[in-house]
C-alpha positions in Angstrom: 121.8 -177.7 100.9 120.3 -177.5 97.4 117.5 -179.7 96.2 118.7 -182.4 93.7 115.5 -182.0 91.6 116.2 -178.2 91.3 119.8 -178.9 90.2 118.6 -181.3 87.5 116.0 -178.9 86.3 118.5 -176.1 86.1 121.0 -178.2 84.2 118.3 -179.4 81.8 117.3 -175.7 81.2 120.9 -174.6 80.6 121.5 -177.5 78.3 118.5 -176.7 76.2 119.3 -173.0 76.2 122.9 -173.6 74.9 121.7 -176.1 72.2 119.0 -173.6 71.1 121.5 -170.7 70.9 123.9 -172.9 68.9 121.3 -174.1 66.4 119.4 -170.9 65.8 121.9 -169.4 63.3 122.1 -172.7 61.5 118.3 -173.1 61.3 118.0 -169.5 60.1 120.2 -170.2 57.1 118.7 -173.6 56.3 115.0 -172.8 56.6 113.4 -171.6 53.5 113.3 -167.8 53.4 110.1 -166.0 53.9 108.5 -164.9 50.6 108.9 -161.3 49.7 106.7 -159.3 47.4 109.4 -159.5 44.7 109.2 -163.3 44.9 105.4 -163.4 44.6 103.8 -164.0 41.3 101.7 -161.2 39.9 98.0 -161.7 40.1 96.5 -162.7 36.8 93.4 -160.8 35.9 91.9 -164.1 34.7 92.3 -165.7 38.1 88.9 -166.8 39.5 89.1 -164.7 42.6 90.4 -161.7 40.6 87.4 -162.0 38.2 85.0 -162.3 41.1 86.3 -159.2 42.7 86.5 -157.3 39.3 90.3 -156.8 39.8 92.1 -154.7 37.3 95.7 -153.6 37.1 94.7 -150.1 36.2 92.2 -148.4 38.4 91.3 -145.9 35.6 89.7 -148.8 33.7 87.3 -149.6 36.6 85.3 -146.4 36.2 82.4 -148.3 34.8 82.1 -150.3 38.0 79.3 -148.8 40.3 81.4 -149.4 43.5 84.5 -147.5 42.0 85.3 -144.1 43.5 87.8 -141.7 41.9 91.2 -141.9 43.6 90.8 -145.4 44.9 93.6 -147.9 44.0 95.5 -150.7 45.6 98.2 -148.5 47.0 95.7 -146.7 49.3 93.7 -149.8 50.2 93.9 -151.3 53.7 94.4 -154.8 52.2 97.5 -153.8 50.3 100.6 -154.8 52.2 103.3 -153.3 50.0 105.4 -150.3 51.0 104.7 -146.8 49.7 106.2 -146.4 46.2 106.2 -150.2 45.5 104.9 -151.0 42.0 103.6 -154.4 43.2 102.9 -155.7 46.7 101.1 -158.5 48.5 97.4 -158.2 49.1 95.4 -159.9 51.9 92.6 -160.7 49.5 94.9 -162.6 47.2 97.3 -164.7 49.3 100.5 -165.7 47.7 100.1 -163.1 44.9 101.1 -159.6 44.4 98.9 -156.9 43.0 99.7 -153.7 41.1 99.7 -150.6 43.3 97.7 -148.8 40.6 95.2 -151.6 40.5 91.7 -151.8 41.9 89.1 -154.4 43.0 85.5 -154.3 44.2 86.7 -155.1 47.8 88.6 -151.8 48.0 88.6 -150.3 51.5 90.4 -147.0 52.1 93.3 -147.1 54.6 92.4 -145.3 57.8 
């Protein structure tokens, strides 16, 4: 004979699984969508963090910075989260903001 406790546990599991499967599509449409780079505001060069890291939207203007190396820009930095060819993309150093792919900051670190 089967154990009544096992039967109850199995029924509870199946009930939860069915409810979860039924509510997943509804929750996916009702929950706020995950922010995309297109939705993120562009980083303002006057932002406090941007100023502290000497962020510029055009790497060619950073040549006066002693840490700047020719060819470095946001597009080839490990912190840049945009796809290749994107003009703007999210950056791990500036959460909730997108940076210009041709930009540069003092925390630049070349992608491996």
